[in-house]
C-alpha positions in Angstrom: -3.0 50.7 38.1 -3.0 47.0 38.6 -6.1 45.2 39.8 -6.1 44.4 43.5 -5.6 40.8 44.5 -8.6 38.9 45.8 -9.2 39.9 49.4 -8.4 37.3 52.1 -11.3 35.7 53.8 -11.6 36.7 57.4 -10.0 34.1 59.5 -9.7 33.4 63.2 -8.2 30.6 65.3 -11.6 29.8 66.7 -15.2 30.2 65.7 -16.6 33.7 66.1 -19.6 34.4 68.2 -22.5 36.0 66.4 -21.9 39.4 68.1 -18.2 39.3 67.2 -18.9 38.2 63.6 -21.3 41.1 63.2 -18.9 43.6 64.8 -16.1 42.5 62.4 -18.5 42.7 59.4 -19.5 46.2 60.3 -15.8 47.2 60.8 -14.8 45.8 57.4 -17.7 47.6 55.8 -16.9 50.9 57.5 -13.3 50.6 56.2 -14.4 49.9 52.6 -13.5 46.2 52.8 -16.7 45.1 51.2 -15.6 41.6 50.2 -14.6 40.7 53.8 -17.8 42.1 55.2 -19.8 40.2 52.6 -18.1 36.9 53.5 -18.9 37.3 57.1 -22.5 38.2 56.4 -23.0 35.2 54.2 -21.5 32.9 56.9 -23.9 34.4 59.4 -26.9 33.9 57.2 -25.8 30.3 56.3 -25.8 29.5 60.0 -28.8 31.7 60.9 -31.0 32.2 57.8 -32.8 35.5 57.9 -30.7 37.0 60.6 -31.8 40.6 60.5 -28.5 42.5 61.1 -26.5 40.5 58.6 -29.4 40.8 56.0 -29.4 44.6 56.5 -25.7 45.0 56.1 -25.5 42.7 53.1 -28.4 44.7 51.6 -26.4 47.9 52.0 -23.4 46.2 50.4 -25.5 45.0 47.4 -27.0 48.5 47.0 -23.6 50.2 47.1 -22.1 47.8 44.6 -24.9 48.0 42.0 -27.2 45.0 42.8 -30.5 46.8 43.3 -32.8 43.7 43.2 -30.7 41.9 45.8 -30.5 44.9 48.0 -34.3 45.4 48.0 -34.8 41.7 48.8 -32.3 41.7 51.7 -33.5 44.9 53.2 -37.1 43.7 53.1 -36.0 40.6 54.8 -34.2 42.5 57.5 -37.4 44.6 58.2 -39.5 41.5 58.7 -37.9 41.0 62.1 -40.2 42.0 64.9 -37.6 44.2 66.6 -36.2 45.6 63.4 -34.8 49.1 64.3 -36.1 52.2 62.5 -32.8 52.6 60.6 -33.6 49.4 58.6 -36.9 50.9 57.4 -35.2 54.2 56.7 -32.6 52.5 54.4 -35.3 50.4 52.8 -37.2 53.6 52.0 -34.2 55.1 50.2 -33.6 51.9 48.2 -37.2 51.9 47.2 -37.1 55.5 46.2 -34.0 55.0 44.0 -35.8 52.1 42.2 -39.0 54.3 41.6 -41.1 52.4 44.2 -42.4 55.6 45.9 -45.4 54.1 47.6 -43.4 51.3 49.2 -40.7 53.8 50.1 -43.2 56.1 51.7 -44.6 53.2 53.8 -41.1 52.2 54.9 -40.2 55.8 55.8 -43.4 56.3 57.8 -42.7 53.0 59.7 -39.2 54.3 60.5 -40.5 57.6 61.8 -43.1 55.7 63.9 -40.4 53.5 65.4 -38.0 56.3 66.1 -39.5 59.9 65.8 -36.0 61.3 66.3 -34.4 59.5 63.4 -33.4 62.3 61.1 -32.6 60.2 58.1 -36.2 58.7 58.2 -37.8 62.2 58.0 -35.3 63.2 55.4 -36.1 60.2 53.2 -39.8 60.6 53.7 -39.6 64.3 52.7 -37.7 63.5 49.5 -40.1 60.7 48.6 -43.1 63.0 49.0 -41.3 65.7 46.9 -40.8 63.2 44.1 -44.4 62.1 44.4 -45.5 65.7 43.8 -46.7 66.4 47.3 -44.5 69.4 47.9 -46.3 70.9 50.9 -46.1 67.6 52.8 -42.4 67.4 51.9 -41.8 70.9 53.3 -43.2 69.8 56.7 -40.9 66.8 56.9 -37.8 68.6 55.7 -38.4 71.6 58.0 -38.3 69.0 60.9 -35.0 67.7 59.6 -33.5 71.2 59.6 -34.8 71.7 63.2 -33.0 68.6 64.2 -29.8 69.2 62.2 -29.5 73.0 61.6 -25.9 72.8 60.5 -26.2 70.0 58.0 -25.6 71.2 54.4 -27.6 68.3 53.1 -30.6 69.1 55.3 -30.5 72.8 54.2 -30.2 71.8 50.6 -33.1 69.3 50.7 -35.4 71.9 52.4 -34.4 74.4 49.7 -35.5 71.9 47.1 -38.8 71.5 48.9 -39.3 75.3 48.9 -38.7 75.4 45.2 -41.5 72.9 44.8 -43.9 75.4 46.5 -42.4 78.4 44.7 -40.7 79.9 47.8 -37.6 80.8 45.7 -36.1 83.5 47.8 -36.2 81.2 50.9 -34.7 78.4 48.8 -31.8 80.6 47.7 -31.1 81.6 51.3 -30.9 77.9 52.3 -28.6 77.0 49.5 -26.3 79.9 50.4 -26.3 78.6 54.0 -25.5 75.1 52.9 -22.6 76.3 50.8 -21.2 78.4 53.6 -21.0 75.2 55.6 -19.5 73.1 52.7 -18.0 75.0 49.8 -17.5 71.9 47.6 -21.1 70.8 47.8 -21.9 70.3 44.1 -25.6 69.7 44.5 -25.9 72.9 46.5 -24.2 74.9 43.8 -26.3 73.4 41.1 -29.6 74.0 42.9 -28.5 77.6 43.6 -27.8 78.0 39.9 -31.3 76.9 39.1 -33.0 79.2 41.6 -30.8 82.2 40.6 -31.8 81.5 37.0 -35.5 81.4 37.9 -35.0 84.7 39.7 -33.3 86.3 36.7 -29.8 86.7 38.1 -28.2 84.9 35.1 -24.6 85.8 35.6 -24.6 84.6 39.2 -26.5 81.5 38.1 -23.8 80.7 35.5 -21.1 81.1 38.1 -22.9 78.7 40.4 -23.4 76.1 37.7 -19.6 76.4 36.8 -18.8 75.7 40.5 -21.2 72.7 40.6 -19.5 71.1 37.6 -16.0 71.8 39.0 -17.0 70.0 42.2 -18.7 67.1 40.5 -18.1 66.8 36.7 -20.7 64.0 36.5 -23.6 65.9 38.2 -26.1 65.8 35.3 -28.6 68.3 36.7 -25.8 70.9 36.8 -25.4 70.7 33.0 -29.1 70.8 32.4 -29.3 73.9 34.7 -26.4 75.5 32.9 -28.0 74.9 29.5 -31.3 76.4 30.8 -29.4 79.5 32.0 -27.8 80.0 28.6 -31.2 79.6 26.9 -32.6 82.3 29.2 -29.6 84.5 28.2 -30.5 83.9 24.5 -27.3 82.0 24.0 -28.4 78.7 22.3 -25.0 77.9 21.0 -23.5 77.9 24.5 -26.5 76.0 25.8 -25.9 73.4 23.1 -22.2 73.1 24.2 -23.2 72.2 27.8 -25.8 69.8 26.5 -23.2 68.1 24.4 -20.9 68.0 27.4 -23.5 66.1 29.3 -24.2 63.7 26.5 -20.5 63.0 26.2 -20.7 60.9 29.4 -24.5 60.3 29.6 -25.4 59.6 25.9 -29.0 58.4 26.6 -30.0 61.2 29.0 -33.6 61.8 27.8 -33.9 65.5 28.8 -30.5 66.3 27.2 -31.4 64.5 24.0 -34.7 66.4 23.7 -32.9 69.7 24.6 -30.2 69.1 22.0 -32.8 68.7 19.3 -34.5 71.9 20.2 -31.2 73.8 20.5 -29.9 72.6 17.1 -33.0 74.0 15.5 -32.5 77.2 17.4 -28.9 77.5 16.4 -29.5 76.7 12.8 -27.6 74.2 10.7 -24.5 76.2 10.3 -24.0 77.0 14.0 -24.8 73.5 15.0 -22.0 72.1 12.8 -19.3 74.5 13.9 -19.0 74.6 17.7 -15.2 75.0 17.7 -12.8 77.3 15.9 -11.0 75.5 13.1 -7.9 73.6 14.1 -5.0 74.3 11.8 -4.0 71.7 9.3 -0.3 71.9 10.4 1.2 68.6 11.6 3.6 70.5 13.8 1.2 71.9 16.4 -2.4 71.5 17.4 -4.6 74.5 17.1 -7.0 74.0 20.0 -10.6 75.3 19.9 -12.6 76.3 22.9 -14.9 73.3 22.5 -14.9 70.1 20.5 -17.4 70.1 17.7 -21.0 69.0 17.6 -22.2 67.4 14.4 -25.4 67.0 12.3 -24.1 63.8 10.7 -26.6 61.0 11.3 -25.8 59.3 14.5 -25.4 55.8 13.1 -23.1 57.0 10.3 -21.1 59.2 12.7 -20.6 56.4 15.2 -19.4 53.9 12.5 -17.0 56.4 11.0 -15.6 57.4 14.4 -15.3 53.8 15.5 -13.4 52.8 12.3 -11.0 55.8 12.5 -10.4 55.3 16.3 -9.7 51.6 15.7 -7.1 52.4 13.0 -5.5 55.0 15.2 -5.4 52.6 18.2 -3.7 50.0 16.0 -1.0 52.4 15.0 -0.5 53.5 18.6 -0.1 49.8 19.6 2.6 49.4 17.0 4.2 52.7 18.3 3.7 54.4 15.0 2.8 57.6 16.6 3.6 60.0 13.8 1.5 57.9 11.4 -1.4 57.9 13.9 -1.2 61.7 14.1 -1.2 62.0 10.3 -4.2 59.8 10.0 -6.1 61.8 12.6 -5.3 65.2 11.0 -6.3 63.9 7.6 -9.7 62.8 8.8 -10.6 65.5 11.4 -13.0 68.1 10.2 -11.0 71.4 9.9 -13.9 73.2 11.6 -13.6 71.0 14.7 -13.8 67.4 15.7 -15.5 65.2 18.3 -13.9 65.0 21.7 -12.9 61.3 21.1 -10.6 62.3 18.2 -9.1 65.2 20.1 -8.3 62.8 22.9 -6.5 60.5 20.5 -4.6 63.4 19.0 -3.4 64.4 22.4 -2.0 61.0 23.0 -0.3 60.8 19.6 1.6 64.1 20.1 2.4 63.2 23.7 4.0 60.0 22.6 6.2 61.9 20.2 7.5 64.1 23.1 5.3 67.2 22.4 4.1 67.2 25.9 3.0 70.8 26.2 0.9 70.4 23.0 -0.7 67.4 24.5 -1.4 69.3 27.7 -3.1 72.1 25.7 -5.4 69.6 24.0 -6.2 67.8 27.2 -6.9 71.1 29.0 -9.3 72.1 26.2 -11.1 68.8 26.6 -11.3 69.1 30.4 -12.7 72.6 30.0 -15.2 71.7 27.3 -16.2 68.2 28.4 -15.5 68.2 32.2 -17.5 64.9 32.6 -15.1 63.0 30.3 -13.0 61.7 33.2 -10.8 59.5 31.0 -9.6 62.7 29.3 -9.1 64.3 32.6 -7.0 61.5 33.8 -4.9 61.8 30.7 -4.5 65.5 31.6 -3.6 64.6 35.2 -0.7 62.3 34.1 0.5 65.0 31.6 0.5 67.7 34.2 2.3 65.5 36.8 4.9 64.6 34.1 5.5 68.3 33.6 5.9 68.8 37.4 2.7 70.8 37.6 1.6 69.4 40.9 -0.8 72.2 41.7 -3.0 71.3 38.8 -2.1 67.7 38.5 -3.1 66.3 41.9 -6.7 67.5 41.8 -7.1 66.0 38.3 -5.5 62.7 39.5 -8.4 62.2 41.9 -10.5 61.0 38.9 -8.5 57.8 38.6 -11.2 55.6 40.0 -14.0 57.1 38.0 -13.0 55.4 34.8 -14.9 52.4 33.3 -12.0 50.0 33.9 -11.1 51.3 37.4 -14.5 51.9 39.0 -14.6 48.4 40.5 -11.3 49.2 42.3 -12.8 52.3 44.1 -12.9 51.6 47.8 -16.3 52.7 49.2 -15.3 53.7 52.7 -18.2 54.6 55.0 -16.4 57.6 56.5 -15.5 61.0 55.1 -12.4 61.4 52.9 -9.8 63.5 54.6 -9.3 66.9 52.8 -6.1 68.0 54.6 -7.9 69.7 57.5 -6.8 69.7 61.1 -8.6 66.8 62.8 -6.7 66.6 66.1 -7.9 63.9 68.5 -9.4 61.8 65.6 -8.0 58.7 63.9 -7.1 58.9 60.2 -7.0 55.7 58.1 -4.6 55.7 55.2 -4.8 52.8 52.8 -2.6 51.7 49.9 -4.3 51.3 46.6 -2.0 50.5 43.6 1.3 48.7 42.9 4.2 48.0 45.1 6.3 50.9 43.6 3.5 53.4 44.2 3.2 52.3 47.9 7.0 52.4 48.4 7.2 55.9 46.9 4.3 57.5 48.8 4.8 56.0 52.2 7.0 59.0 52.8 4.0 61.2 53.1 2.4 59.4 56.1 4.4 61.5 58.6 3.4 64.7 56.8 -0.2 63.6 57.0 0.2 63.0 60.7 1.7 66.4 61.3 -0.9 68.2 59.2 -3.9 66.4 60.5 -2.9 66.2 64.2 -4.6 62.8 64.1 -3.5 59.3 65.1 -2.7 57.7 61.7 -3.3 54.0 61.0 -2.0 52.6 57.8 -3.4 49.6 55.9 -0.8 48.2 53.5 -0.2 45.1 51.4 1.1 42.3 53.5 4.2 42.1 51.4 5.2 45.6 52.4 4.0 45.4 56.0 7.5 45.1 57.6 8.7 48.3 55.9 5.5 50.1 57.0 5.9 49.0 60.6 9.5 50.2 60.7 8.2 53.5 59.4 5.0 54.1 61.4 5.2 51.5 64.1 2.4 49.2 65.3 -0.3 51.4 63.7 0.5 49.7 60.4 -1.6 46.6 59.6 -2.1 44.2 56.7 -4.6 44.8 53.9 -7.9 43.1 54.7 -7.5 43.0 58.5 -10.2 44.7 60.6 -8.9 48.2 61.2 -9.0 50.1 64.4 -12.0 52.5 64.7 -11.3 55.6 62.6 -13.0 58.9 61.8 -11.7 59.8 58.3 -9.8 58.0 55.6 -7.5 58.8 52.7 -6.0 56.8 49.8 -2.2 56.8 50.0 -1.9 58.4 46.6 -4.5 61.1 47.5 -2.2 62.3 50.2 -0.3 64.7 47.8 -3.6 66.5 47.0 -4.7 66.5 50.7 -1.4 68.0 52.0 -0.9 70.2 49.0 2.4 68.6 47.9 4.6 70.9 45.7 7.8 70.2 43.8 9.7 72.4 46.3 8.6 70.0 49.1 10.6 67.1 47.7 12.4 65.0 48.6 11.2 65.5 52.1 12.4 62.6 54.3 15.4 60.8 52.8 16.1 57.2 53.6 12.6 56.7 55.1 12.7 53.0 54.4 15.0 50.6 56.2 16.1 47.0 55.7 15.8 44.3 58.3 19.2 43.9 60.1 19.0 40.1 60.3 18.3 39.8 56.6 21.2 42.1 55.8 23.5 39.8 57.8 22.1 36.8 56.0 22.8 38.3 52.6 26.2 39.6 53.7 27.2 36.0 54.4 25.6 34.8 51.1 27.4 37.3 49.0 30.7 37.4 50.8 32.6 35.1 48.4 31.6 37.2 45.3 34.1 39.7 43.9 33.1 43.3 44.0 31.8 45.6 42.7 28.3 44.1 43.2 25.7 45.6 40.8 22.1 44.5 41.4 20.3 44.1 38.1 16.6 44.1 37.1 15.6 44.3 33.4 11.8 43.8 33.3 8.8 45.1 35.2 5.5 43.4 35.9 4.3 41.9 32.6 0.7 42.8 33.3 1.5 46.5 33.6 -0.2 48.5 30.8 3.1 50.1 29.8 5.3 47.1 30.3 6.2 46.7 26.6 7.5 50.2 26.6 9.6 50.0 29.8 11.0 46.5 30.0 13.9 44.8 28.2 15.2 41.3 27.5 18.3 40.4 29.4 20.0 39.7 26.0 19.7 43.4 25.2 22.0 44.2 28.2 25.1 42.9 26.4 26.7 46.4 26.4 26.8 46.1 30.2 28.9 42.8 30.2 32.0 44.4 31.6 34.8 42.3 33.2 35.2 42.7 36.9 31.6 43.5 37.7 29.5 40.9 39.6 25.8 41.3 38.6 23.3 40.2 41.2 20.2 39.3 39.3 17.3 40.3 41.5 14.8 40.0 38.7 11.5 38.2 39.7 8.6 37.0 37.6 8.7 35.3 34.2 11.7 37.3 33.0 13.9 35.8 35.8 14.3 32.6 33.7 16.4 34.6 31.2 19.3 34.7 33.8 20.1 31.1 32.7 21.5 32.6 29.5 23.3 35.7 30.4 24.9 37.8 27.6 28.5 36.6 26.8 31.0 38.0 29.2 28.5 39.0 31.9 29.2 37.6 35.3 25.6 37.2 36.4 24.6 35.5 39.7 20.9 34.5 39.6 19.3 35.2 43.0 15.5 35.0 42.2 15.1 31.5 43.7 16.6 32.8 47.0 14.7 36.0 47.2 11.5 35.2 49.2 10.2 38.7 49.5 10.9 42.5 49.5 12.9 42.1 52.7 15.4 40.0 50.8 15.6 42.5 48.0 16.0 45.4 50.5 18.9 43.6 52.2 20.6 43.0 48.8 20.2 46.6 47.8 21.6 47.7 51.2 24.8 45.7 50.4 25.1 46.3 46.6 27.3 49.0 45.3 24.7 50.0 42.7 21.3 49.0 41.3 20.8 49.2 37.5 17.2 48.7 36.6 14.3 49.5 34.3 11.3 51.4 35.9 10.1 48.8 38.5 9.5 48.4 42.2 13.2 47.7 43.1 13.9 51.3 41.9 11.5 52.7 44.5 12.8 50.4 47.1 16.4 51.6 46.4 15.3 55.2 46.4 13.4 54.8 49.7 16.5 53.1 51.2 18.6 56.0 49.9 20.8 53.5 48.0 22.4 54.4 44.6 20.4 53.3 41.5 20.6 54.0 37.8 17.2 53.9 36.1 16.8 53.1 32.4 13.7 55.0 31.1 11.7 55.0 27.9 11.4 58.1 25.8 8.0 59.0 27.4 8.4 57.7 31.0 5.9 57.3 33.7 4.8 60.7 35.1 6.8 60.4 38.3 10.2 60.6 36.4 9.3 64.0 35.0 11.0 65.3 31.8 14.5 66.4 30.6 16.4 65.7 33.8 18.9 63.0 34.9 18.0 63.3 38.6 14.9 62.6 40.5 13.5 65.1 43.1 11.8 62.1 44.7 15.0 60.2 45.3 18.4 62.0 45.5 20.3 58.7 45.2 18.9 57.9 41.7 20.3 58.8 38.3 18.1 58.6 35.2 19.1 57.4 31.8 16.5 58.3 29.2 15.9 57.2 25.6 16.7 60.1 23.3 14.1 58.9 20.9 11.2 56.4 21.1 12.5 52.8 21.3 16.1 53.8 21.4 17.4 51.5 24.1 20.7 51.2 22.3 21.8 54.7 23.3 20.7 54.2 26.9 22.6 50.9 27.2 25.7 52.5 25.6 25.6 55.4 28.1 25.0 53.1 31.1 27.9 50.9 30.0 30.2 53.9 29.7 29.2 55.2 33.1 29.8 51.8 34.6 33.3 51.6 33.2 34.0 55.1 34.6 32.5 54.3 38.0 34.3 51.0 38.3 37.6 51.6 36.5 38.7 48.0 36.9 35.8 46.8 34.8 37.0 48.4 31.5 37.3 45.9 28.7 
């Protein structure tokens, strides 16, 4: 997933009034366009220092994006205004609470309830602050008031349940948690809290089920792991309790309660059980024998970390050099036969996958997802493997973790509206926004109509400006460029979360065919430009975006395409980017017409593809453009391709007009180019040498 370009600064032909600037800032923030909202807020504060509404909004932005000190300063500044509304104090109370400033938070919450006695969030925040301060009876009074005001709020019911736990009203707490979950079945905190209460009431089997559901809904909910471990301790199963404690420490290694619990559980288990948490993997280099859980270890932490780091570094180096079999051998020679840390299992899964043993990789990754559900990097590995296998039913839900990784978290768009889950929302407005590369957007635009039908909503689509013309021809005026203030909307969905929301299955493909269209004027322009060139016209692209993480695996040098230099074919070089310069030295005998300097945008590329007899390309955005236009294209793929091209097939269920040529072995472009050359000679008989 490429990083997003820097967002455009909000612009206008004339100076904005203060009310309009604030309106736009709120609209940007609501849509998850935090950078644009921040720019407007800072402009307002530069012109009007201390302006309360801009300070408040900028404080919320800072809080959401991990700047607690700045958030606290800005919210305090906003609350200094004489007419500061209650909601400012309510938000200040929550920010204080999260920073451990309970006395300040209580004062702010009480000020909020004084200014607006009907403000639910103020009573809620006050109740939680009192609960954390150990004043449970006072907390109950506040949170009962919240439930009176919002009797159908899962959060209100859950919070009151927590307050009842604090005063030992466990049966009432259980009833409230059950009510909350009846209203929202995927409420992770509700499941976790129910697990705790059921455990306290001695219903351990039901408690374990609730803890399982909590972790399934939110794999990073730390209390759910602690509750699960406590349930297993109560069931006299310290080994299982230790497994869930290790699963928590896998993503929260400094969690103090988990560290203390692990020490006690290792003692309870005894040295032998603590060093053998997984059945022994077989020593075979042909298949992976997958245990139920990765192993814990009693090796001193510093020594273990150093050894693991050194081994992982050596394996990564081999993977970078595409020495996958050597990387696998190194891992198997150094992985404890009684089990191994999750990090080594993850690397082993990648080594076997790169060698084409995809099901074996899926087995390893499934084991990791089961044993260490909070390791979202491993779960994203599993998502891509499942999708590569065409297992959409399991793959799309795992794919939702793509923005929970350390290197992608900053790309997550924090929209201040609910995410659409595929439900019917007739009469509302649904914002769909693109998120990744051009090819991804071109491929998944097809699902917008399905989302409209399923939701019953008006759909508005935010898309990269470079692809806006295609989006407008597809969805009309409700498409707008990325960064622009969107129309008011009720729910949102990322473009590549649509498959999960609508429940896309392989049998649903290809769906709409030829859903993209080229601009008629551009087509005529290029018809005139190409008119003097002898046919057949074969558009050619040999390299993808060089910053793509898999570019070295999927791209070629133009010189390598010498087997395609057949007489009689006119190659239209549509290659863009640094590799376009290679067109100046085409392979001997190749009639290549460089067009990159004349191609201003995707509209030009679409026009060329509409006129060409064929596209021959590596995996890159022109392939998706050709597929969406329902134009013929031959795609040259590496041995282990991107997940969307699936396995062991020469066609694509996504695009009926495409034919796929795959490497039969890692790095074997020679066979691919030979096969494409033979197919070209057969398709265009006059081109035979």
